[in-house]
C-alpha positions as CSV (number, residue, x, y, z in Angstrom):
1,M,1.6,-7.1,54.3
2,T,0.9,-10.8,53.9
3,T,3.4,-13.5,53.5
4,T,3.0,-16.9,51.8
5,T,4.7,-19.9,53.1
6,T,5.5,-22.9,50.9
7,P,5.0,-26.4,52.3
8,R,8.1,-28.0,53.5
9,R,9.4,-30.8,51.4
10,S,11.4,-33.8,52.5
11,G,14.5,-35.0,50.6
12,S,15.5,-34.4,47.1
13,S,12.4,-36.1,45.7
14,G,10.3,-33.0,46.4
15,L,7.5,-35.0,48.0
16,R,5.6,-33.3,50.8
17,R,6.1,-34.8,54.2
18,G,3.9,-37.9,54.5
19,E,3.1,-38.3,50.8
20,A,5.6,-41.2,50.5
21,A,4.0,-43.0,53.5
22,A,0.5,-42.4,52.1
23,G,1.6,-43.8,48.7
24,W,2.9,-46.9,50.3
25,L,-0.2,-47.2,52.4
26,F,-2.5,-47.1,49.4
27,T,-0.5,-49.5,47.3
28,A,0.1,-52.0,50.2
29,P,-3.1,-54.0,49.5
30,V,-2.1,-54.5,45.9
31,I,1.5,-55.4,46.8
32,V,0.2,-57.9,49.4
33,I,-2.2,-59.5,46.9
34,L,0.5,-59.8,44.2
35,G,3.0,-61.2,46.6
36,V,0.6,-63.8,48.1
37,F,-1.0,-64.9,44.8
38,L,1.8,-64.3,42.3
39,L,5.3,-64.1,43.8
40,V,4.9,-66.8,46.4
41,P,3.4,-69.4,44.0
42,V,6.2,-68.6,41.4
43,L,8.9,-69.1,44.1
44,M,7.2,-72.4,45.3
45,A,7.0,-73.6,41.7
46,L,10.7,-72.8,41.3
47,W,11.5,-74.8,44.4
48,V,9.4,-77.7,43.0
49,S,11.4,-77.7,39.8
50,V,14.6,-78.3,41.7
51,S,13.2,-80.8,44.3
52,D,11.8,-84.3,44.3
53,W,8.3,-83.3,45.6
54,G,5.8,-86.1,44.8
55,G,2.6,-84.1,44.9
56,R,1.5,-85.0,48.4
57,G,1.8,-82.7,51.4
58,S,3.6,-79.4,51.3
59,P,6.6,-78.8,49.0
60,L,8.3,-77.1,52.0
61,S,8.1,-80.1,54.3
62,G,11.2,-81.8,55.5
63,S,10.6,-84.9,53.5
64,V,11.2,-83.0,50.2
65,S,14.8,-83.0,49.0
66,F,16.8,-80.7,46.8
67,V,17.9,-82.4,43.6
68,G,19.4,-79.4,41.8
69,A,19.1,-79.5,38.0
70,E,18.1,-83.1,37.8
71,N,14.5,-82.3,36.5
72,Y,15.9,-79.8,34.0
73,S,18.5,-82.3,32.7
74,A,15.7,-85.0,32.3
75,V,13.9,-82.6,30.0
76,L,16.8,-81.2,28.1
77,S,19.7,-83.6,27.9
78,D,19.0,-87.1,29.1
79,G,17.8,-88.3,25.7
80,G,14.9,-90.3,27.1
81,L,11.1,-90.0,26.5
82,A,10.9,-86.8,28.5
83,T,13.5,-85.1,26.3
84,K,11.9,-86.4,23.1
85,D,8.4,-85.3,24.2
86,F,9.8,-81.8,25.0
87,G,11.6,-81.6,21.7
88,T,8.4,-82.6,19.9
89,A,6.4,-80.0,21.8
90,L,9.0,-77.3,21.2
91,R,9.1,-78.1,17.5
92,N,5.3,-78.0,17.2
93,N,5.0,-74.8,19.1
94,A,7.9,-73.2,17.2
95,W,6.1,-73.7,13.9
96,Y,2.9,-72.5,15.5
97,V,4.6,-69.2,16.6
98,L,6.4,-68.8,13.3
99,L,3.1,-68.9,11.3
100,V,0.5,-67.5,13.7
101,V,2.4,-64.3,14.9
102,P,3.1,-62.9,11.4
103,L,-0.3,-63.9,10.0
104,Q,-2.4,-62.5,12.8
105,T,-0.3,-59.3,12.9
106,A,-0.6,-58.7,9.2
107,L,-4.3,-59.5,9.1
108,A,-5.0,-57.3,12.2
109,L,-3.1,-54.3,10.6
110,F,-4.9,-54.8,7.3
111,L,-8.3,-54.8,9.0
112,A,-7.4,-51.8,11.1
113,V,-6.4,-49.8,8.1
114,L,-9.6,-50.9,6.3
115,V,-11.9,-50.0,9.2
116,N,-10.1,-46.7,9.8
117,R,-11.0,-45.5,6.3
118,A,-13.4,-42.5,6.6
119,R,-15.3,-43.6,3.4
120,L,-16.3,-47.0,4.8
121,R,-19.9,-47.2,5.8
122,G,-21.0,-49.2,8.9
123,R,-17.6,-49.1,10.5
124,G,-19.0,-49.9,13.9
125,F,-20.6,-53.1,12.6
126,F,-17.3,-54.3,11.1
127,R,-15.4,-53.5,14.2
128,T,-17.8,-55.6,16.3
129,A,-17.9,-58.4,13.7
130,Y,-14.1,-58.6,13.5
131,Y,-13.7,-58.5,17.3
132,F,-16.5,-60.9,18.2
133,P,-14.4,-64.1,17.8
134,S,-12.0,-62.7,20.4
135,V,-14.6,-62.5,23.1
136,T,-16.1,-66.0,22.4
137,S,-15.1,-68.9,24.5
138,S,-12.0,-70.6,23.1
139,V,-13.3,-74.0,24.1
140,A,-16.6,-73.3,22.2
141,I,-14.6,-72.1,19.1
142,T,-12.4,-75.2,19.3
143,V,-15.4,-77.5,19.3
144,L,-16.9,-75.7,16.4
145,W,-13.6,-75.7,14.5
146,M,-13.3,-79.5,15.0
147,F,-16.8,-79.9,13.6
148,L,-16.0,-77.7,10.6
149,F,-12.7,-79.5,9.8
150,T,-13.8,-83.1,10.1
151,S,-13.6,-85.3,7.0
152,S,-17.3,-84.6,6.2
153,G,-17.3,-81.1,7.5
154,A,-18.0,-77.8,5.8
155,V,-14.4,-77.0,5.0
156,N,-13.8,-80.2,3.1
157,G,-17.2,-79.7,1.4
158,V,-16.1,-76.3,0.1
159,L,-12.7,-77.8,-1.1
160,A,-14.7,-80.5,-2.9
161,W,-16.3,-77.8,-5.1
162,F,-12.8,-77.1,-6.4
163,G,-12.0,-80.8,-6.9
164,I,-9.8,-81.0,-3.8
165,N,-10.0,-84.0,-1.6
166,G,-9.6,-82.5,1.8
167,P,-8.0,-84.5,4.7
168,N,-9.4,-85.3,8.1
169,W,-7.7,-82.3,9.5
170,F,-7.5,-83.0,13.2
171,N,-6.5,-86.6,12.7
172,D,-3.7,-86.2,10.1
173,P,-0.2,-86.1,11.6
174,R,1.7,-85.5,8.3
175,G,3.9,-82.4,8.1
176,I,2.8,-80.0,5.4
177,L,6.4,-79.3,4.2
178,H,7.0,-83.1,3.8
179,L,3.8,-83.3,1.9
180,A,4.8,-80.5,-0.3
181,L,8.1,-82.3,-1.1
182,G,6.2,-85.6,-1.6
183,T,8.5,-87.6,0.7
184,D,8.9,-88.5,4.4
185,T,12.5,-89.6,4.1
186,G,15.2,-86.9,3.9
187,P,19.0,-86.8,3.4
188,V,21.1,-88.9,5.7
189,A,22.8,-85.7,7.1
190,L,19.4,-84.4,8.2
191,T,18.0,-87.7,9.6
192,Q,21.0,-88.6,11.7
193,G,21.7,-85.5,13.7
194,G,19.3,-83.5,15.7
195,V,18.5,-81.8,19.0
196,L,16.3,-82.8,21.9
197,G,15.8,-86.3,20.5
198,I,14.3,-84.9,17.2
199,S,16.2,-85.1,13.9
200,W,16.8,-82.1,11.8
201,W,14.5,-83.6,9.1
202,D,11.7,-83.8,11.6
203,W,12.3,-80.2,12.8
204,L,11.9,-79.2,9.1
205,A,8.7,-81.2,8.6
206,G,6.6,-78.1,9.2
207,P,3.4,-78.1,11.2
208,S,1.2,-81.1,10.8
209,I,-2.1,-80.9,9.1
210,A,-3.8,-81.1,12.5
211,M,-1.6,-78.2,13.8
212,S,-2.4,-76.2,10.7
213,A,-6.0,-76.3,11.6
214,Y,-5.1,-74.9,15.1
215,I,-3.0,-72.2,13.4
216,L,-6.0,-71.1,11.2
217,M,-8.2,-71.0,14.3
218,A,-5.7,-68.9,16.3
219,V,-5.4,-66.3,13.4
220,F,-9.2,-66.2,13.2
221,T,-9.8,-65.7,16.9
222,T,-7.0,-63.2,17.8
223,S,-6.8,-60.9,14.8
224,G,-9.9,-58.9,16.0
225,T,-8.2,-58.0,19.3
226,F,-5.0,-56.8,17.7
227,M,-7.1,-54.9,15.1
228,L,-8.5,-52.7,17.9
229,L,-4.9,-52.0,19.1
230,F,-3.8,-51.0,15.7
231,L,-7.0,-49.0,15.2
232,A,-6.3,-47.1,18.4
233,G,-2.8,-46.4,17.2
234,L,-3.9,-45.2,13.8
235,Q,-6.5,-42.8,15.3
236,N,-3.8,-41.3,17.5
237,L,-1.5,-40.4,14.6
238,G,-1.3,-36.8,13.5
239,G,-1.9,-36.0,9.9
240,D,0.9,-33.4,9.5
241,V,3.6,-35.9,8.6
242,E,1.4,-37.7,6.1
243,E,0.3,-34.4,4.5
244,A,4.0,-33.4,4.2
245,A,4.7,-36.7,2.5
246,M,1.8,-36.1,0.1
247,M,3.2,-32.7,-0.7
248,D,6.6,-34.4,-1.5
249,G,4.8,-36.7,-4.0
250,A,4.8,-39.9,-2.1
251,N,2.2,-42.4,-3.2
252,G,-0.2,-44.3,-0.9
253,W,2.2,-47.3,-0.3
254,Q,5.2,-45.1,0.3
255,R,3.2,-43.1,2.9
256,F,2.1,-46.2,4.7
257,W,5.5,-47.9,4.7
258,R,7.7,-44.9,5.4
259,V,5.3,-42.7,7.4
260,T,2.4,-44.5,9.0
261,L,4.1,-47.8,9.9
262,P,7.1,-46.3,11.7
263,Q,4.8,-44.2,13.9
264,L,3.0,-47.5,14.8
265,R,6.2,-49.0,16.2
266,P,5.0,-48.9,19.9
267,T,1.7,-50.5,18.9
268,L,3.5,-53.1,16.7
269,F,5.8,-54.0,19.6
270,T,2.8,-54.5,21.9
271,V,1.0,-56.6,19.3
272,L,4.0,-58.8,18.6
273,T,4.8,-59.2,22.3
274,L,1.2,-60.3,23.2
275,G,1.2,-62.5,20.2
276,L,4.4,-64.2,21.1
277,I,3.3,-64.8,24.7
278,G,-0.1,-66.1,23.7
279,C,1.3,-68.4,21.1
280,W,4.0,-69.9,23.4
281,Q,1.4,-70.4,26.1
282,V,-1.3,-72.0,23.9
283,F,-3.1,-74.6,26.1
284,D,-6.9,-74.5,26.1
285,Q,-7.3,-75.2,22.4
286,I,-5.0,-78.2,22.7
287,Y,-6.7,-79.4,25.8
288,A,-10.2,-79.0,24.3
289,G,-9.1,-80.5,21.0
290,G,-6.9,-83.6,20.5
291,R,-4.7,-83.2,23.6
292,G,-1.6,-83.7,21.6
293,A,-3.1,-86.1,19.1
294,P,-2.5,-87.3,16.5
295,S,0.9,-88.8,17.2
296,K,1.9,-85.8,19.5
297,T,2.0,-83.5,16.5
298,T,-0.2,-80.9,18.3
299,L,1.6,-81.3,21.7
300,T,2.8,-77.9,23.1
301,P,5.1,-77.2,26.0
302,A,2.2,-75.7,28.0
303,Y,0.1,-78.8,27.7
304,L,3.1,-81.0,28.2
305,S,3.8,-79.3,31.5
306,Y,0.3,-79.9,32.6
307,Q,0.4,-83.5,31.4
308,T,3.7,-84.3,33.0
309,A,2.8,-82.8,36.4
310,F,-0.9,-83.7,36.8
311,K,-1.2,-86.9,34.8
312,N,2.3,-88.5,35.1
313,Q,2.8,-87.1,38.6
314,E,6.3,-85.8,37.6
315,W,5.8,-82.5,39.4
316,G,9.4,-81.5,39.2
317,Q,9.7,-82.1,35.5
318,G,6.4,-80.3,34.9
319,A,7.6,-77.2,36.8
320,A,10.9,-77.3,35.0
321,I,9.1,-77.3,31.6
322,A,7.1,-74.3,32.7
323,F,10.3,-72.3,33.7
324,I,12.0,-73.3,30.5
325,L,9.0,-71.9,28.6
326,F,9.2,-68.8,30.7
327,V,12.9,-68.3,29.7
328,I,12.0,-68.8,26.0
329,I,9.3,-66.1,26.2
330,I,11.7,-63.7,27.9
331,V,14.4,-64.3,25.3
332,F,12.1,-63.8,22.4
333,T,10.6,-60.6,23.9
334,L,14.1,-59.1,24.4
335,V,15.1,-60.0,20.9
336,Q,11.9,-58.4,19.6
337,R,12.5,-55.3,21.7
338,W,16.0,-55.0,20.3
339,A,14.7,-55.4,16.7
340,L,12.0,-52.8,17.1
341,R,14.1,-50.2,19.0
342,D,14.2,-46.6,17.8
343,R,17.1,-46.0,15.4
344,P,18.4,-42.6,14.3
345,V,17.5,-41.7,10.7
346,S,20.6,-41.8,8.6
347,R,21.4,-39.5,5.7
348,R,21.2,-42.5,3.4
349,R,17.6,-43.2,4.4
350,I,16.7,-39.6,4.0
351,R,18.2,-39.5,0.5
352,A,16.4,-42.8,-0.4
353,Y,13.1,-41.3,0.7
354,Q,13.7,-38.2,-1.3
355,V,14.5,-40.2,-4.4
356,A,11.4,-42.4,-3.9
357,S,9.3,-39.3,-3.4
358,K,10.6,-37.8,-6.7
359,G,9.8,-41.1,-8.4
360,G,6.3,-41.1,-7.0
361,R,5.8,-37.5,-8.1
362,S,6.9,-38.3,-11.6
């Protein structure tokens, strides 16, 4: 008679003896690398943001003093040039995010649905063509974009065919909403008050014409990447639910809006999160382009942090801007996570879907 013995397990976790130690041993190199090259620099940058380090020597030397929130107050509340520059950069970037994220997400989803169609011939070619701008150097695309959007460039040449006198895009600081209203002067109530040294009227100016060119470039270069994410999500969906909706009489738009899109919620959250992070951290296009010109209407917090630290030698303020930007990204991500959370389906929504299905069947 033979007996079988089961391996002894340690603790309530059910791990065999020694597996926990082996796991820590295998992950130790990655933990050390992340700690040395990620955690330690972040902590040092945090110390720089609350100290008077001048850029020479070690930030941890005895000559560096703790100044508390002085660098943060210089950026947020002092009302000087640093505050106004940060307000300008925040306004520019806010309009950039407000326009780029929805446009690139909608375009990426549209392209993914289009490429996912079984009847489309040459789908591999279109996938590669749409994705190609995403793998091209952003600096090269920025240089090409500036060439296309000059006063004598191809874009203005096309606009001239329709009788439109195009601007010199990257040199025009006027806000597009002010241009639409036909005025640069607003109501007294909007021009007197404000935040971060910028009046409410200037906050409502919209992106400048120069920033609008960057917005178009961002949508052009990033939609291909997000298209692949949506395409992967679409190909992983089961057809049972959509077939049931077809049996209930739902039309194509109802099936997409009420069946396909809710199943893409995890992919949508990923796309929106990556889009938000990328838009708030936009730097290389600004650096390769006008570097904030014209009239600081393309200035962004990421570039302002670099300019403040490396050019103006205000290392504490530059680090403070970076951490403020980090907090902004975290807050937007949490709000987005709350907005896209899973919600229980109410009876009212079920009834609305049944009514809509009967309407589509009729």
